[in-house]
C-alpha positions as CSV (number, residue, x, y, z in Angstrom):
1,M,9.9,-1.7,1.2
2,W,8.8,-5.3,1.3
3,C,6.9,-6.7,-1.7
4,E,4.7,-9.5,-0.3
5,T,3.6,-10.6,-3.8
6,L,7.2,-11.2,-5.0
7,G,8.8,-12.0,-1.7
8,F,11.5,-9.4,-2.1
9,W,12.7,-6.2,-0.6
10,W,12.5,-3.2,-3.0
11,V,15.5,-1.0,-2.0
12,T,17.5,1.8,-3.5
13,W,20.9,0.8,-4.8
14,E,23.7,3.0,-6.1
15,G,25.7,1.6,-9.0
16,M,26.1,1.2,-12.7
17,I,23.6,-0.4,-15.0
18,D,23.9,-0.2,-18.8
19,R,27.0,2.1,-18.4
20,E,24.9,4.6,-16.4
21,T,25.8,5.3,-12.7
22,A,22.7,6.3,-10.7
23,T,20.5,5.4,-7.8
24,W,18.3,2.5,-8.9
25,L,15.5,0.4,-7.3
26,R,16.7,-3.2,-7.0
27,F,15.3,-6.3,-5.4
28,Y,16.9,-7.9,-2.4
29,D,16.0,-11.4,-1.0
30,Q,14.7,-12.1,2.5
31,E,18.3,-12.4,3.8
32,G,19.2,-9.0,2.4
33,N,21.2,-10.3,-0.6
34,L,21.0,-8.3,-3.9
35,V,19.1,-10.2,-6.5
36,P,21.3,-10.1,-9.7
37,L,20.0,-8.7,-12.9
38,P,20.0,-11.3,-15.8
39,E,23.2,-9.8,-17.2
40,E,24.9,-9.9,-13.8
41,A,23.9,-13.5,-13.3
42,E,25.3,-14.4,-16.7
43,R,28.6,-12.7,-16.0
44,E,28.8,-14.5,-12.6
45,Q,28.1,-17.8,-14.2
46,A,30.8,-17.2,-16.9
47,E,33.3,-16.4,-14.2
48,V,32.5,-19.6,-12.4
49,E,32.9,-21.6,-15.6
50,L,36.3,-20.0,-16.3
51,Q,37.5,-20.9,-12.8
52,Q,36.3,-24.5,-12.8
53,P,39.0,-25.9,-15.2
54,K,41.7,-24.1,-13.2
55,A,40.4,-25.6,-9.9
56,E,40.2,-29.1,-11.5
57,R,43.7,-28.8,-12.9
58,Q,45.0,-27.8,-9.4
59,R,43.2,-30.7,-7.8
60,A,44.7,-33.1,-10.4
61,E,48.2,-31.7,-9.7
62,R,47.7,-32.1,-5.9
63,L,46.6,-35.7,-6.4
64,A,49.5,-36.5,-8.7
65,A,51.9,-35.0,-6.1
66,R,50.4,-37.2,-3.4
67,L,50.7,-40.3,-5.6
68,R,54.4,-39.5,-6.2
69,E,54.9,-39.2,-2.4
70,L,53.4,-42.7,-2.2
71,G,55.9,-44.0,-4.8
72,E,53.5,-44.1,-7.7
73,E,53.9,-42.4,-11.0
74,P,50.5,-41.0,-12.0
75,D,51.3,-40.6,-15.7
76,S,52.4,-44.2,-16.3
77,R,49.9,-46.8,-17.5
């Protein structure tokens, strides 16, 4: 069911919330994407923040390897 006031779909969703598996009413955006609960959004953000240093380290390693290919030593000053 569309909620004009909120601009979201109100849809049944099966899953676990607070360690209880059931059919719940959840919001979906106009494109049909599930709107995360605050706890879900926090968990997603924490996962992104954990992955960011790894991605940055991998990028630095690729850049260092490229510099070595060009005959430069990236760790020397």
